[in-house]
N, C-alpha and C positions, 0 to 999 in steps of 0.2 A: 188243572183247569178243565172243566167239562165242555163238551161241544156246544151246549146251549149258551154258556157264557161267551164263547168265541163267536157264535152267531150274532149275539146282541152287540158285541164290539165290532162286528163286520170284519173279523179276521179272515174268513173265507174269501172276501174280495181282495185282500192283500195277496193271499195265496194265488188267486187267479191272475193278478197283475204279474206276479213272479212267474207263474207257469207260462204266460204269454212271452217271456223273455228266454225261456229254455229252447234249446235247439231241437231236441228229439222228443218223441212221444213218451218214452220211459222216463226221461227227465221231467216232463211235464207232470206225469203221474206222481213222481216223487214230490214235486212241489205241492201238489194238491193234497197230499197226505201229511205234510209237515205240520207238527204241533209244538207248542211251547213245552220246554222241558223244565222239570223242577230239580234237575241235577246241576248244581253250579259248575262242576267241571266240564260237563257236556256242553253247557251254554257257552262257557269261555272258549272251548275248543271250536264250537261252531262259529263264534264271533271271529276267532282268529282265522278260520278257513275263509270266511267272507272277506276279511281284510286282505288276506293273501291273494284271493281271486281278484279283488279290486286292483291290487298292485300289478298283477299279471295283465289285466285289461289296460291299465295305464301304460305299461311297458310295451305290450304288443300292439295296442291300438284296436284290437278286436278280440272276440271270443275264440279260443283255440278249439272248441268243440267241433267235431265233425259229425255229420248226420249218420244215423244208423237205425235199424229196427230191431225189435226183440226177436232173436233167433233161437231161443231156448228149445223150442219144439224141434227145430231143424237139428240142433246139436244132439238132442236125445235120439233122434232117428239115426244119425251118423254113428253115434256111440254103440247102437245095437246092430250095426252093420248094414243099414239101409242105404240105398243110393239116393242122394239128394237130387232134386230137380235143378235146372239152370237158374231159376229164380231163387231157390234156397241157397245155392252156392254163391250167387252174386251177393245175397244179403249177408252171408257169413264173411265174404271178402270186404264188404262195407264195414263190418265190425272190426275186422283186422286192420283196415285203413284208419278208422277212427281211433283205435287203440294206439297205433303208431304215431299218429299226429298228435294226440293228447299227451302221450308219453314224452315225445320230443319237446312239446311246449312246456311241460311241467318239470321234467328232470333236467335241470340246468345247474350252472354254478352259482346262481343267485342264493344268497344267504338269508333273504328276507321272506322266502316262501317254503319253510322246512316241511310244513304239513302237507301241502300240495305236491312237493317233490317226493315225499314218502308215498302218497296216494298214487302218483303217476308211476313210481318204480314198481308197483305191484301189477301193472298191466303187462300181459304177455303179448308179444308180437311175433309175426311170421311174415316178413316182407316178401320172401320168395313165393310162398304159397299164394299170398294175396295178389301179387302181380301176375302170377301164372294163371290164376283164375280169371282176372280181368282181361288178360291177353287172349285167353282161349274162348271165354264166353262173352260175346258181344252184346247180347241182350237176353231177355227171357225166352226168346224164339230163335236165336241165331248163334251158331258155334262157328268160330273162325276156321278157315281152311288150315291154318297153321297150328291148330290145337294139337296135332300130332302129325308126324311124317306119313303115317298110314292114312289118316284122313285126307291129307293133301293129295296123295296118290289116288285114293278112291275117287275123289271129286274131279281129279284131272281126267280120269277114265270116263266118268260120267259126262263130262263136258264134251269129250270126243264122241261118245255115243249119241249124245243129244244132237250135236251138229250133224252127225251122219243120218239120224232119223229125220231131222227137219229138212236136210238137203233132198232126201228121197221124197218126202211129202210135198216139198215145194215143186219138185219136178212133176209130181202127179197132178197137183192142182193147176199147174200152168199148161199141162198138156191139153191141146185142143180137143183130143178125143175123150178126155175125161170131164172137161168143164161142163158139158151138157148134162152130166149126171149129178153135179154138185148143186146144193142149195146156195152156197157161197163158196168163193175160192179162198177159204181160210183154213188154218190149222188151229185146232183147239185141244183141250185135254179132258178126258173123262175117265174116272177110276184110275187116275195116275198113268194113263196111256194116251199117246198122241193119236188123234182121230181127225177125220174130215167129215163135214156135214153132207150127207148124201140124200137125194130125193128118195122117198120111201118106195115109189114105184120103179126106181132104177136099182133096187137092191141087187139084183142078179147081175148087173153089169159091173159092180165094183166088188170083186172078191176080197173077203177080209172078215174080221170079227166085229160084231155089233156090240158096243159097250153101253149105249144109251139111246134114247130117242126123245124127241121134243114132246111137249105137253099135248100138242095136237095129233102127234103120231105122223106128221107129214115129213119130218126129218129124222134120219137115222145117223148116229155118230159111229162111223166105221173106222177101224184100224186096218188099213190096207194090208194084204198079205205080204207085200214086199218089205214091210217094216216090222212085222210080228216078231221075227227072230231077234232083230236088234232091240225091240221093245222088251222082250223076255230077258235079254242080257242086261239091259238098263235096269230092269226090276231087281235082278240079282245084285247089281252094284248099289242099288238103293237100300237093299237089305244090309249089305256090308257096311254102308254108311251109317245106318241106324245102329248096328251092333257096335261100330267103332265109337260112336258118340256115347252110347251106354257105357262102354269100357272107360272112356275118358271121365264121365261123370262119376262112375264107381271109384276110379282111381283118386279123384279129388276128395270124394267122401271118405275113403279109407285113410287119407292123409289127415283129414280133420279129426277123425274119431279119437286118436290117442290123446289129443289135447282138448277134447270137447269140454271137459270140466274147467279148464283154464279159461277158455273163451266165454263160458257161461259166467265165470267169475268177473271177467272183463265187463260184461253187461251191467253187473251190479255196481262196479266201480265207476263206469262211464256215466250211468244215470245219476250217481252221487255227485260226480264232478259237474255234470250238467246243472244240477240243482244248485250247487255252490256258486257257480258262475251266474246263474239266474238271480241268486240272492245279491251278489255283488252288483250286477247290472241294475237291479231295482234300487239298491242303495244309491248308486251313482245318479240314476234318473231322478231320485228324490232329493239329491244333494244332502243325503243323510250322513251322520257321523256315528262312529262306534261308541256305544255308551260305556261309562265306567260303572261296572257292576259291583253290587255289594249284597251281603247276605243278612243285613240288619234291618230291612224293611224301609230303608230311606229312599225317598224320591226327590230329585232336584232337577226338574225339567226347565231349561232356559230357552225362552223364545220358541217353544214347541208349537208345531202346527199339525193339525189333523191330516194324516197322509192321504185321505180320500177326498179332500176338499181342494179345489183349485188354489194353488199357492198365491195366485194374484188376488184372490178374494178372502183367503183365510187369515184371520187375525191371530197372531202368535200370542202365546200365553206362558207365564211363568208359574210353575206349580212345585211347591216344596212341602214335604211332609217327613216326619221322622226325626228331625233334629231338635228344633226349638218347640215344636208342637207336633202332635200326631193325629189331630183332627182338624178338618177344614169345612166350614160351611159356606156354600156358594149361593148367593141370593141375586135376584135381578128379575126384570120383566120377562114376559114370554118372548121368544126368539132372541133373547139377550146372550145366548151362548153357554148356558149352564150345562145342558146335556153334551154339547160338543166338548166342553172342557173335561167333563167326566170321562167321556169316550176317548178323548185324546190321551189322558193319563192311562187308562186301561189298555188301549190298543198299543201304545208305544211300549208299555211294560211287556205285553204279550209278544210284540215283535223283538 
């Protein structure tokens, strides 16, 4: 069946209705590319998948699919030895979680869902890696203190130094002898260094390093000499923190690399499962029933309704062809339902 015929029958609208019921973007894309098959075995297989998914929906009360994004590009990078970003690692962990959740939902002792059980059994999982990534990486911009013992100790040292620097600066801005030189009695940060705002004309009265100035030039942001050494030490610990975070990300990336192909295969299976459950959800929303298929060109639609017309307004119709007769002439006035009847037969056959 060519694409033009499908457009005339409004099959793309059915695909969009189905795509809206998918959980993930890859699943929605699979829905939008679905076309009728002329292979009877494939059609029966897909019908059985849909029936099994409907059974799971009835049994669980909800769709077992979990959200994930397409991480194939990230997996390729890991496979060639690149270090993945925090965002990429979280996305891979999402795929691992979705794989585990879907596998758990599909691989059961139920005997009425053999095809979905087989599909779910092909999903590769790694719960340890999944949970370690989620525990270590709190967001795209934040790594947990407990991502490693080394990182915890580095950040503990940084907190001690931060407190020491701020205590010294607080003593400076509270000093009655210094307040007259300050634009404001506050501590701020410039170029990752703690500074105080000093009146430009009082520069010589506050020894230290100038890191910035205001737009007007009336305020200089100076790191007092009393905290420069502690600031330098804090900078060194910040560099150690950066290096440790890079090591953690590289370690996770290296652990993903050996199984990158398996996780990429998971994406294919998950998007297929998402489409199957979208088909089942659409069927349930339409109160549809599985058709009895035949290869002899027979049609016997009983109380069929056009799926794109409001069920409350659509008049059901019986259409039979291929048994007692193989031609049918439909007559009647304009707006009498002739075109709708033809499209109902064609669209339901395509579906």
